[in-house]
VMD Tcl script that builds the backbone (N, CA, C; Angstrom):
set m [mol new atoms 384]
animate dup $m
set s [atomselect $m all]
$s set {name element resname resid chain x y z} {
  {N N UNK 1 A -43.192 54.776 -53.553}
  {CA C UNK 1 A -44.011 53.993 -52.640}
  {C C UNK 1 A -45.415 53.737 -53.199}
  {N N UNK 2 A -45.846 54.599 -54.095}
  {CA C UNK 2 A -47.184 54.455 -54.660}
  {C C UNK 2 A -47.362 53.070 -55.263}
  {N N UNK 3 A -46.399 52.631 -56.057}
  {CA C UNK 3 A -46.539 51.336 -56.720}
  {C C UNK 3 A -46.447 50.181 -55.719}
  {N N UNK 4 A -45.713 50.346 -54.643}
  {CA C UNK 4 A -45.657 49.308 -53.605}
  {C C UNK 4 A -47.058 49.078 -53.046}
  {N N UNK 5 A -47.764 50.159 -52.771}
  {CA C UNK 5 A -49.123 50.028 -52.241}
  {C C UNK 5 A -50.105 49.505 -53.302}
  {N N UNK 6 A -49.876 49.846 -54.559}
  {CA C UNK 6 A -50.716 49.280 -55.626}
  {C C UNK 6 A -50.540 47.763 -55.709}
  {N N UNK 7 A -49.287 47.302 -55.605}
  {CA C UNK 7 A -49.012 45.865 -55.647}
  {C C UNK 7 A -49.604 45.182 -54.414}
  {N N UNK 8 A -49.433 45.789 -53.238}
  {CA C UNK 8 A -50.000 45.214 -52.009}
  {C C UNK 8 A -51.523 45.113 -52.116}
  {N N UNK 9 A -52.161 46.130 -52.685}
  {CA C UNK 9 A -53.613 46.104 -52.862}
  {C C UNK 9 A -54.028 44.996 -53.826}
  {N N UNK 10 A -53.266 44.821 -54.899}
  {CA C UNK 10 A -53.578 43.776 -55.879}
  {C C UNK 10 A -53.423 42.390 -55.252}
  {N N UNK 11 A -52.378 42.203 -54.447}
  {CA C UNK 11 A -52.196 40.929 -53.746}
  {C C UNK 11 A -53.348 40.670 -52.778}
  {N N UNK 12 A -53.787 41.703 -52.071}
  {CA C UNK 12 A -54.926 41.570 -51.158}
  {C C UNK 12 A -56.193 41.192 -51.918}
  {N N UNK 13 A -56.360 41.789 -53.089}
  {CA C UNK 13 A -57.521 41.483 -53.931}
  {C C UNK 13 A -57.531 40.014 -54.347}
  {N N UNK 14 A -56.330 39.411 -54.445}
  {CA C UNK 14 A -56.202 38.000 -54.816}
  {C C UNK 14 A -56.209 37.082 -53.585}
  {N N UNK 15 A -56.529 37.621 -52.423}
  {CA C UNK 15 A -56.682 36.789 -51.230}
  {C C UNK 15 A -55.453 36.607 -50.371}
  {N N UNK 16 A -54.417 37.386 -50.594}
  {CA C UNK 16 A -53.194 37.261 -49.806}
  {C C UNK 16 A -53.123 38.333 -48.734}
  {N N UNK 17 A -52.305 38.090 -47.743}
  {CA C UNK 17 A -51.991 39.083 -46.723}
  {C C UNK 17 A -50.686 39.728 -47.163}
  {N N UNK 18 A -50.703 41.025 -47.399}
  {CA C UNK 18 A -49.535 41.741 -47.925}
  {C C UNK 18 A -49.191 42.900 -47.000}
  {N N UNK 19 A -47.930 42.958 -46.607}
  {CA C UNK 19 A -47.496 44.005 -45.689}
  {C C UNK 19 A -46.252 44.702 -46.240}
  {N N UNK 20 A -46.367 45.971 -46.619}
  {CA C UNK 20 A -45.176 46.713 -47.054}
  {C C UNK 20 A -44.153 46.793 -45.923}
  {N N UNK 21 A -42.893 46.717 -46.277}
  {CA C UNK 21 A -41.805 46.785 -45.296}
  {C C UNK 21 A -41.324 48.218 -45.162}
  {N N UNK 22 A -40.435 48.427 -44.223}
  {CA C UNK 22 A -39.795 49.738 -44.124}
  {C C UNK 22 A -38.827 49.876 -45.293}
  {N N UNK 23 A -38.480 51.052 -45.654}
  {CA C UNK 23 A -37.617 51.289 -46.824}
  {C C UNK 23 A -36.187 50.790 -46.609}
  {N N UNK 24 A -35.829 50.395 -45.399}
  {CA C UNK 24 A -34.458 49.964 -45.134}
  {C C UNK 24 A -34.231 48.466 -45.370}
  {N N UNK 25 A -35.264 47.736 -45.772}
  {CA C UNK 25 A -35.131 46.299 -46.013}
  {C C UNK 25 A -34.612 46.079 -47.428}
  {N N UNK 26 A -33.478 45.425 -47.545}
  {CA C UNK 26 A -32.899 45.183 -48.862}
  {C C UNK 26 A -33.629 44.051 -49.578}
  {N N UNK 27 A -34.111 44.348 -50.763}
  {CA C UNK 27 A -34.682 43.317 -51.613}
  {C C UNK 27 A -36.128 42.968 -51.359}
  {N N UNK 28 A -36.732 43.480 -50.302}
  {CA C UNK 28 A -38.134 43.131 -50.023}
  {C C UNK 28 A -38.922 44.400 -49.733}
  {N N UNK 29 A -39.797 44.744 -50.662}
  {CA C UNK 29 A -40.682 45.886 -50.458}
  {C C UNK 29 A -41.986 45.461 -49.786}
  {N N UNK 30 A -42.366 44.193 -50.001}
  {CA C UNK 30 A -43.605 43.666 -49.438}
  {C C UNK 30 A -43.345 42.240 -48.947}
  {N N UNK 31 A -43.882 41.912 -47.777}
  {CA C UNK 31 A -43.886 40.532 -47.295}
  {C C UNK 31 A -45.307 40.011 -47.467}
  {N N UNK 32 A -45.417 38.802 -48.018}
  {CA C UNK 32 A -46.717 38.257 -48.414}
  {C C UNK 32 A -46.877 36.861 -47.819}
  {N N UNK 33 A -48.093 36.544 -47.404}
  {CA C UNK 33 A -48.410 35.187 -46.982}
  {C C UNK 33 A -49.818 34.843 -47.455}
  {N N UNK 34 A -50.073 33.536 -47.558}
  {CA C UNK 34 A -51.423 33.112 -47.897}
  {C C UNK 34 A -52.294 33.218 -46.641}
  {N N UNK 35 A -53.614 33.083 -46.760}
  {CA C UNK 35 A -54.492 33.267 -45.605}
  {C C UNK 35 A -54.209 32.326 -44.428}
  {N N UNK 36 A -53.684 31.129 -44.704}
  {CA C UNK 36 A -53.378 30.171 -43.637}
  {C C UNK 36 A -51.965 30.322 -43.088}
  {N N UNK 37 A -51.219 31.264 -43.619}
  {CA C UNK 37 A -49.828 31.504 -43.213}
  {C C UNK 37 A -48.945 30.267 -43.388}
  {N N UNK 38 A -49.207 29.498 -44.451}
  {CA C UNK 38 A -48.392 28.310 -44.724}
  {C C UNK 38 A -47.403 28.539 -45.861}
  {N N UNK 39 A -47.545 29.642 -46.574}
  {CA C UNK 39 A -46.610 30.029 -47.643}
  {C C UNK 39 A -46.256 31.488 -47.448}
  {N N UNK 40 A -44.982 31.808 -47.553}
  {CA C UNK 40 A -44.544 33.199 -47.407}
  {C C UNK 40 A -43.656 33.583 -48.585}
  {N N UNK 41 A -43.738 34.849 -48.962}
  {CA C UNK 41 A -42.970 35.383 -50.092}
  {C C UNK 41 A -42.413 36.747 -49.738}
  {N N UNK 42 A -41.305 37.078 -50.364}
  {CA C UNK 42 A -40.810 38.452 -50.354}
  {C C UNK 42 A -40.987 38.988 -51.770}
  {N N UNK 43 A -41.350 40.261 -51.858}
  {CA C UNK 43 A -41.631 40.867 -53.161}
  {C C UNK 43 A -40.804 42.128 -53.317}
  {N N UNK 44 A -40.129 42.215 -54.436}
  {CA C UNK 44 A -39.398 43.428 -54.816}
  {C C UNK 44 A -40.202 44.109 -55.909}
  {N N UNK 45 A -40.526 45.382 -55.716}
  {CA C UNK 45 A -41.306 46.144 -56.684}
  {C C UNK 45 A -40.375 47.101 -57.420}
  {N N UNK 46 A -40.433 47.075 -58.733}
  {CA C UNK 46 A -39.670 48.001 -59.575}
  {C C UNK 46 A -40.657 48.730 -60.470}
  {N N UNK 47 A -40.514 50.053 -60.562}
  {CA C UNK 47 A -41.529 50.869 -61.220}
  {C C UNK 47 A -40.951 51.766 -62.300}
  {N N UNK 48 A -41.715 51.914 -63.360}
  {CA C UNK 48 A -41.440 52.892 -64.413}
  {C C UNK 48 A -42.637 53.819 -64.552}
  {N N UNK 49 A -42.349 55.093 -64.700}
  {CA C UNK 49 A -43.416 56.053 -64.984}
  {C C UNK 49 A -43.134 56.812 -66.277}
  {N N UNK 50 A -41.941 56.614 -66.842}
  {CA C UNK 50 A -41.567 57.330 -68.060}
  {C C UNK 50 A -41.161 56.365 -69.164}
  {N N UNK 51 A -40.156 55.536 -68.916}
  {CA C UNK 51 A -39.702 54.576 -69.921}
  {C C UNK 51 A -40.338 53.223 -69.614}
  {N N UNK 52 A -40.785 52.517 -70.640}
  {CA C UNK 52 A -41.532 51.297 -70.389}
  {C C UNK 52 A -40.906 50.055 -71.012}
  {N N UNK 53 A -39.695 50.131 -71.495}
  {CA C UNK 53 A -39.065 48.989 -72.142}
  {C C UNK 53 A -38.172 48.182 -71.234}
  {N N UNK 54 A -37.867 48.691 -70.035}
  {CA C UNK 54 A -36.996 47.987 -69.101}
  {C C UNK 54 A -37.153 48.588 -67.712}
  {N N UNK 55 A -36.652 47.853 -66.714}
  {CA C UNK 55 A -36.625 48.340 -65.340}
  {C C UNK 55 A -35.196 48.244 -64.836}
  {N N UNK 56 A -34.752 49.240 -64.100}
  {CA C UNK 56 A -33.417 49.221 -63.524}
  {C C UNK 56 A -33.369 48.294 -62.317}
  {N N UNK 57 A -32.267 47.603 -62.179}
  {CA C UNK 57 A -32.033 46.699 -61.054}
  {C C UNK 57 A -30.727 47.097 -60.377}
  {N N UNK 58 A -30.425 46.456 -59.268}
  {CA C UNK 58 A -29.107 46.638 -58.674}
  {C C UNK 58 A -28.326 45.334 -58.801}
  {N N UNK 59 A -27.060 45.373 -58.478}
  {CA C UNK 59 A -26.202 44.206 -58.666}
  {C C UNK 59 A -26.622 43.033 -57.784}
  {N N UNK 60 A -27.307 43.277 -56.686}
  {CA C UNK 60 A -27.738 42.208 -55.782}
  {C C UNK 60 A -28.846 41.343 -56.391}
  {N N UNK 61 A -29.502 41.835 -57.421}
  {CA C UNK 61 A -30.597 41.089 -58.043}
  {C C UNK 61 A -30.129 39.749 -58.601}
  {N N UNK 62 A -28.882 39.660 -58.994}
  {CA C UNK 62 A -28.333 38.418 -59.539}
  {C C UNK 62 A -28.303 37.318 -58.475}
  {N N UNK 63 A -28.067 37.706 -57.214}
  {CA C UNK 63 A -27.946 36.740 -56.124}
  {C C UNK 63 A -29.273 36.439 -55.438}
  {N N UNK 64 A -30.241 37.323 -55.589}
  {CA C UNK 64 A -31.518 37.159 -54.890}
  {C C UNK 64 A -32.476 36.347 -55.755}
  {N N UNK 65 A -32.244 35.034 -55.803}
  {CA C UNK 65 A -33.125 34.198 -56.620}
  {C C UNK 65 A -33.515 32.945 -55.847}
  {N N UNK 66 A -34.764 32.921 -55.458}
  {CA C UNK 66 A -35.320 31.761 -54.767}
  {C C UNK 66 A -36.796 31.643 -55.138}
  {N N UNK 67 A -37.369 30.497 -54.850}
  {CA C UNK 67 A -38.780 30.275 -55.174}
  {C C UNK 67 A -39.703 31.197 -54.380}
  {N N UNK 68 A -39.206 31.719 -53.265}
  {CA C UNK 68 A -40.052 32.574 -52.426}
  {C C UNK 68 A -39.811 34.075 -52.645}
  {N N UNK 69 A -38.919 34.411 -53.556}
  {CA C UNK 69 A -38.660 35.829 -53.852}
  {C C UNK 69 A -39.165 36.138 -55.260}
  {N N UNK 70 A -40.052 37.125 -55.346}
  {CA C UNK 70 A -40.722 37.443 -56.605}
  {C C UNK 70 A -40.613 38.934 -56.886}
  {N N UNK 71 A -40.402 39.267 -58.146}
  {CA C UNK 71 A -40.400 40.665 -58.578}
  {C C UNK 71 A -41.763 41.002 -59.171}
  {N N UNK 72 A -42.229 42.193 -58.874}
  {CA C UNK 72 A -43.386 42.724 -59.583}
  {C C UNK 72 A -42.925 44.009 -60.241}
  {N N UNK 73 A -42.849 43.974 -61.568}
  {CA C UNK 73 A -42.458 45.140 -62.351}
  {C C UNK 73 A -43.731 45.893 -62.711}
  {N N UNK 74 A -43.701 47.200 -62.494}
  {CA C UNK 74 A -44.896 48.019 -62.664}
  {C C UNK 74 A -44.613 49.126 -63.670}
  {N N UNK 75 A -45.538 49.308 -64.604}
  {CA C UNK 75 A -45.523 50.470 -65.487}
  {C C UNK 75 A -46.724 51.334 -65.137}
  {N N UNK 76 A -46.446 52.574 -64.741}
  {CA C UNK 76 A -47.510 53.540 -64.455}
  {C C UNK 76 A -47.654 54.412 -65.688}
  {N N UNK 77 A -48.769 54.276 -66.365}
  {CA C UNK 77 A -48.984 55.028 -67.600}
  {C C UNK 77 A -50.057 56.093 -67.397}
  {N N UNK 78 A -49.887 57.209 -68.068}
  {CA C UNK 78 A -50.879 58.292 -68.037}
  {C C UNK 78 A -51.248 58.701 -66.614}
  {N N UNK 79 A -50.244 59.016 -65.823}
  {CA C UNK 79 A -50.467 59.467 -64.440}
  {C C UNK 79 A -51.286 58.478 -63.619}
  {N N UNK 80 A -51.056 57.194 -63.811}
  {CA C UNK 80 A -51.702 56.179 -62.997}
  {C C UNK 80 A -53.049 55.714 -63.484}
  {N N UNK 81 A -53.528 56.244 -64.598}
  {CA C UNK 81 A -54.821 55.793 -65.118}
  {C C UNK 81 A -54.753 54.339 -65.572}
  {N N UNK 82 A -53.614 53.947 -66.102}
  {CA C UNK 82 A -53.428 52.569 -66.544}
  {C C UNK 82 A -52.172 52.033 -65.862}
  {N N UNK 83 A -52.320 50.901 -65.189}
  {CA C UNK 83 A -51.194 50.288 -64.484}
  {C C UNK 83 A -50.978 48.894 -65.064}
  {N N UNK 84 A -49.725 48.575 -65.377}
  {CA C UNK 84 A -49.367 47.244 -65.875}
  {C C UNK 84 A -48.512 46.552 -64.818}
  {N N UNK 85 A -48.855 45.292 -64.528}
  {CA C UNK 85 A -48.104 44.493 -63.562}
  {C C UNK 85 A -47.494 43.290 -64.266}
  {N N UNK 86 A -46.222 43.034 -64.006}
  {CA C UNK 86 A -45.527 41.859 -64.516}
  {C C UNK 86 A -44.973 41.129 -63.298}
  {N N UNK 87 A -45.487 39.933 -63.027}
  {CA C UNK 87 A -45.140 39.168 -61.829}
  {C C UNK 87 A -44.139 38.096 -62.246}
  {N N UNK 88 A -42.863 38.312 -61.901}
  {CA C UNK 88 A -41.775 37.504 -62.454}
  {C C UNK 88 A -40.984 36.821 -61.336}
  {N N UNK 89 A -40.798 35.505 -61.424}
  {CA C UNK 89 A -39.967 34.809 -60.428}
  {C C UNK 89 A -38.542 35.362 -60.434}
  {N N UNK 90 A -37.940 35.418 -59.273}
  {CA C UNK 90 A -36.591 35.990 -59.164}
  {C C UNK 90 A -35.553 35.192 -59.957}
  {N N UNK 91 A -35.768 33.896 -60.117}
  {CA C UNK 91 A -34.828 33.093 -60.904}
  {C C UNK 91 A -34.819 33.537 -62.360}
  {N N UNK 92 A -35.961 33.923 -62.880}
  {CA C UNK 92 A -36.054 34.423 -64.258}
  {C C UNK 92 A -35.329 35.763 -64.370}
  {N N UNK 93 A -35.507 36.609 -63.371}
  {CA C UNK 93 A -34.836 37.917 -63.370}
  {C C UNK 93 A -33.322 37.730 -63.320}
  {N N UNK 94 A -32.839 36.892 -62.421}
  {CA C UNK 94 A -31.393 36.676 -62.279}
  {C C UNK 94 A -30.783 36.117 -63.569}
  {N N UNK 95 A -31.518 35.246 -64.229}
  {CA C UNK 95 A -31.021 34.612 -65.453}
  {C C UNK 95 A -31.013 35.570 -66.645}
  {N N UNK 96 A -31.908 36.550 -66.650}
  {CA C UNK 96 A -32.074 37.405 -67.833}
  {C C UNK 96 A -31.703 38.866 -67.635}
  {N N UNK 97 A -31.211 39.227 -66.460}
  {CA C UNK 97 A -30.840 40.628 -66.268}
  {C C UNK 97 A -29.597 40.954 -67.094}
  {N N UNK 98 A -29.537 42.179 -67.556}
  {CA C UNK 98 A -28.461 42.629 -68.437}
  {C C UNK 98 A -27.576 43.611 -67.698}
  {N N UNK 99 A -26.288 43.470 -67.903}
  {CA C UNK 99 A -25.309 44.386 -67.319}
  {C C UNK 99 A -24.722 45.227 -68.445}
  {N N UNK 100 A -24.824 46.527 -68.316}
  {CA C UNK 100 A -24.300 47.442 -69.333}
  {C C UNK 100 A -23.357 48.437 -68.680}
  {N N UNK 101 A -22.258 48.708 -69.361}
  {CA C UNK 101 A -21.344 49.737 -68.891}
  {C C UNK 101 A -21.528 50.960 -69.782}
  {N N UNK 102 A -21.751 52.097 -69.154}
  {CA C UNK 102 A -21.926 53.354 -69.873}
  {C C UNK 102 A -21.020 54.381 -69.219}
  {N N UNK 103 A -20.027 54.796 -69.962}
  {CA C UNK 103 A -18.985 55.677 -69.428}
  {C C UNK 103 A -18.356 55.010 -68.216}
  {N N UNK 104 A -18.443 55.602 -67.052}
  {CA C UNK 104 A -17.855 55.001 -65.854}
  {C C UNK 104 A -18.894 54.332 -64.963}
  {N N UNK 105 A -20.101 54.189 -65.449}
  {CA C UNK 105 A -21.177 53.593 -64.656}
  {C C UNK 105 A -21.540 52.214 -65.178}
  {N N UNK 106 A -21.966 51.358 -64.262}
  {CA C UNK 106 A -22.479 50.045 -64.631}
  {C C UNK 106 A -23.961 50.023 -64.291}
  {N N UNK 107 A -24.782 49.641 -65.273}
  {CA C UNK 107 A -26.227 49.589 -65.108}
  {C C UNK 107 A -26.695 48.150 -65.246}
  {N N UNK 108 A -27.678 47.777 -64.458}
  {CA C UNK 108 A -28.310 46.471 -64.559}
  {C C UNK 108 A -29.780 46.713 -64.880}
  {N N UNK 109 A -30.321 45.942 -65.796}
  {CA C UNK 109 A -31.717 46.131 -66.129}
  {C C UNK 109 A -32.356 44.830 -66.589}
  {N N UNK 110 A -33.702 44.838 -66.533}
  {CA C UNK 110 A -34.509 43.701 -66.952}
  {C C UNK 110 A -35.449 44.181 -68.039}
  {N N UNK 111 A -35.432 43.513 -69.155}
  {CA C UNK 111 A -36.174 43.927 -70.337}
  {C C UNK 111 A -37.653 43.554 -70.263}
  {N N UNK 112 A -38.466 44.431 -70.800}
  {CA C UNK 112 A -39.903 44.141 -70.905}
  {C C UNK 112 A -40.142 42.917 -71.784}
  {N N UNK 113 A -39.276 42.676 -72.758}
  {CA C UNK 113 A -39.415 41.495 -73.609}
  {C C UNK 113 A -39.416 40.215 -72.778}
  {N N UNK 114 A -38.547 40.150 -71.756}
  {CA C UNK 114 A -38.507 38.976 -70.881}
  {C C UNK 114 A -39.681 38.951 -69.911}
  {N N UNK 115 A -40.233 40.111 -69.612}
  {CA C UNK 115 A -41.324 40.214 -68.645}
  {C C UNK 115 A -42.693 39.952 -69.262}
  {N N UNK 116 A -42.817 40.147 -70.546}
  {CA C UNK 116 A -44.133 40.160 -71.203}
  {C C UNK 116 A -44.990 38.933 -70.901}
  {N N UNK 117 A -44.407 37.747 -70.892}
  {CA C UNK 117 A -45.223 36.546 -70.665}
  {C C UNK 117 A -45.664 36.413 -69.209}
  {N N UNK 118 A -45.197 37.298 -68.332}
  {CA C UNK 118 A -45.580 37.282 -66.921}
  {C C UNK 118 A -46.570 38.395 -66.572}
  {N N UNK 119 A -47.138 39.025 -67.580}
  {CA C UNK 119 A -48.097 40.102 -67.330}
  {C C UNK 119 A -49.303 39.541 -66.571}
  {N N UNK 120 A -49.581 40.158 -65.422}
  {CA C UNK 120 A -50.716 39.785 -64.563}
  {C C UNK 120 A -50.702 38.314 -64.143}
  {N N UNK 121 A -49.560 37.712 -63.989}
  {CA C UNK 121 A -49.446 36.299 -63.592}
  {C C UNK 121 A -49.418 36.161 -62.066}
  {N N UNK 122 A -50.475 36.629 -61.429}
  {CA C UNK 122 A -50.567 36.578 -59.970}
  {C C UNK 122 A -50.612 35.140 -59.471}
  {N N UNK 123 A -50.920 34.189 -60.339}
  {CA C UNK 123 A -50.964 32.773 -59.941}
  {C C UNK 123 A -49.595 32.243 -59.529}
  {N N UNK 124 A -48.537 32.984 -59.824}
  {CA C UNK 124 A -47.202 32.603 -59.369}
  {C C UNK 124 A -47.180 32.498 -57.852}
  {N N UNK 125 A -47.998 33.320 -57.199}
  {CA C UNK 125 A -48.166 33.216 -55.761}
  {C C UNK 125 A -49.179 32.099 -55.508}
  {N N UNK 126 A -48.734 30.995 -54.981}
  {CA C UNK 126 A -49.636 29.876 -54.727}
  {C C UNK 126 A -50.432 30.122 -53.456}
  {N N UNK 127 A -51.745 29.943 -53.526}
  {CA C UNK 127 A -52.600 30.163 -52.347}
  {C C UNK 127 A -52.682 28.932 -51.461}
  {N N UNK 128 A -52.071 27.829 -51.851}
  {CA C UNK 128 A -52.160 26.582 -51.061}
  {C C UNK 128 A -51.363 26.695 -49.784}
}
mol reanalyze $m
mol bondsrecalc $m
mol representation Tube
mol addrep $m
């Protein structure tokens, strides 16, 4: 939850109204609107505190792709002293997520290589 509140704070700093959801909402950790309430977004937050080359996803990530659904991938480095945010449209995530089978498990993940050009791209959220 720490990173959810960090993302909500960053969105607020950029002039948006950000409200974390209850943990039972699938696919939306934060609901966001512009100050005039004319644009709304759902935000899924994915966090790493140990490995920084990818983020784990679930199988539903492939289907959750719309202009109003955005992922914010977070890397918490050095116990939170340095935080990295990657603001990625859900369509990019759905198109580039990788499915790997390991033993009897199936893993879905999104690579930092695909996220890199979206580092700190808060402008993806339009304030208009």
